[in-house]
N, C-alpha and C positions, 0 to 999 in steps of 0.2 A: 595376161592378167595385168590390170592397170597398176601403175606404180603406187597409187594411194592405198589400194587393197593390200599390196605387199607390205607397205609400211605399217598399216594397221595391224596386220597379223604379226609382224615382227615386234611391234610395241606391246601387243597383248601377250606374246610369249615371254617377253623380258620382264614386264611389270605386273601382269595379271589384270590390267585394266584395258578398256576399249576406248576408242576415240569416237565421239559423236559431235555433230554440229550443235552449237548452243543456240537455243531458241528462247528468247525472252518473252514468255507467255504473259507475264504481268504487264509489260508495256502494251502488248496487244489488247489486253482486256480493258485497259483504261479508255480505249476509244470504241468499245463495243457497246451495243445496247444491252441492258441487263436482261431483258426478256429473250433476246436472241441467244444470249449466253446460257440462260436457264434452259431454253429449248434444246441446246446442244448437250446438256448434261442429264436430261431425262429421256430414257429410251423407250417409254411407253407412249402410244398414240392417244391413250385415254387416261391420263394421270389423274390422281386424286389430289386436289388442291384446297387448302384452307386460306381464304382471303379475309384476314382479320382487320377490320377497319376499311370496309369496302367503299364507303362514301357514296358517290353517285354511280359507281361501277367503272371507273377509269381503268382499274387494273383488270377487271373482268374482260373488258374490251381487248386489252393487249394480250391477255392469256388465251382468249378464245381465237385470236388471230394466229397464234402459234400452235395451239392445241384445240382444234374445232370440236373434238370429242371429249374434252376434259370434263371431269366431274368436280364442280367447284362448290364448296360450302362457303358462302359469303356471310359475314357478320357485320352488322351496322346497327347501333342502338339509338342513334339520334333521329330527329324529325326528318333528316334527309333520306331516311329509309323509304319515305313515301315516294320520293323521286326515283330511288333505286328500283322499287317494286313496280313502278308504272312503266318501266322500259320493257321492251320485247327482247328477252334473252333466249338463246338456244336451249335445247334440251340438255339436262345435266347440271343446270345451275339451281342450287337450293339457297334461298334467301332466308336469313335469320335476323329478326329484329331484336337482337340481344347483344350485350357486351360480353367479352371473354376476359377472365381474370384468374385469380388464384383459387377461388372457391365459389360455389353457387350461392345465389341469394340476390341482393340488390346492392347497388352502389350509387353514389352521387355522380352526376354527369354534368359537365359544363359545356353547354351548347354556345358556340361562338357564332357571330354574325356570318362569318365565313366558315361554312361547315367543315372544311378540311382542317381547321384549327381546333375543333371541338375535342374534348378529352375528359377522361375520368379524373384528371388532375387539374387544379386551378392554375391559372397563369401567374407567373411572377411579374414583378414590375418591368423586367426586361422582356416580357412577352410581346406578342405582336401588337403594334400600335394601331389604334383605330378599331372600330367595331366594339361590340359589347358581348357579354356572356350571360346566359341564363342558367341557373342551377336547377336541376331536376333529378329525379330518381329513376333508374332504369334497371331492368333485370340483368343479371350476370350469370354466365355459366362458365365451364372450363373446356379446354380442348379434350381432356380425358373423358369427361362426361358426355360431350357431344359425339365423340368417336364411338363410345360404347353404345349410345342410343341409336346411332346410324350404322352400327356394325362396320365401322372403319377400322381396318387392321393395319394399314400403312398410310402415310401421307407423303406424296412425292415432293410437294412444295408447301411450306408454311410461309405465307407472306404476312407481315405485320406492319401496319402504319397506324399506330395507336397513340401518337403524341406523348411519348415518355412513359407509357404504361407497359412497355414490353416485358419487363421482368415479371410483372404480375401474371401476364399471359403465359410466359414460359414456366412459371411455377405451377400453373394449372395443367401442364402438359408432361409432367415427369414420367408417367407411364408410357406415353406415346413417343417421346423424344427418340428412343432408340430405333423407332420405325419411321422416322422423318428423314427424307433424303437430303433436302435443301431447305435452308431458312434464308429468306430475303426480308430484311427489316430496316427500319429507319433508326439511325443513331443520332442523338442530339448532343451537341457540345455546349451550346449556349444555355444559359439558365432561363429558359423560356417557361418551363412548367415546374411547379413545386414538386419535390420528391421524384423527379424524373430519373429513369435509369441512366447510368453513365456508361461510357465506352468500356472502362475497365471492369465494371460489374457484368456487363453483357458478354464481353470477351472471355472473362474467367469462367462464367457460368457455362458457356457453350463449349469452350475448349476442354473443360474438365469432364464433359460428357461426350467427347469424341469428335466434336465438330472442328473444322479448320476453316480459317478465313480465306476466301477466294480473292476478293478485291472489293473496292469501294466504287460507287457510281453516283453521279449527279451531286457533286460537292457544292454546297451552298455556304455563303459567307454572310455574317451579320455584324454590322459595324466594323468591317475590315478584319474580322477574325473568324475562325471556323464556327459555323452555325449548326449545320446538320448535313448528313449524308445518308446514302443507302448502302447496305453491306450485304454480301452474299456469303453464307457459310455452307459447307458441305460436310455430310456425315462420313467421316473417314473409315468408320467401321463397316458401313454398308458399301462403301466404295473402296474396295481393298487396294486399288491402284494408288490411292492417296496415302503417302507415308508421312 
């Protein structure tokens, strides 16, 4: 018997504790691609995914490379939906020309020259320099309502890139949140949009509902201070190994 095994057993008998090699998973995650990490945490080959703020389909491309059989419900309210809908997507992709929020109806939408900056929230003075915005009205639904209409009973991944409107989307998902496995969303620190959700609001909302923060990805800076980042949260109730 190896000496280390003898020492481990002796230590266990004396203290009641075991000895394990320490692995710093957090340091490892900082250098991993978010979608590779998401792929390692979903055990279905055909997961159900909500892509809220699909834009031109950048996230759909990444997700379908990881999950070729994924069922993706993509939501994009702006004029860029025309670009999204004209692309050739694999089976299982359902495109919705609608915003998601806290209640069904209509909302104001501010379309930016650069479509990735468009938002239901107006820009602050500290917003993106250059380009213009055009205000229009778009239909809005909720995650709960869309799930009910499509008979969606669980969501493996909820991805949100809605330029500060994340809290509104989450408030429209109260019924479905217990059945959501992972949430990947953008968090904004800079005052880019008026009334944008803050880190403490999002963190408190999600952790109070059983979600735990995995890590941050793609940290961006604006004027030499924290600007925005992407964060991954995991449902610790669905994933019992998370404590």
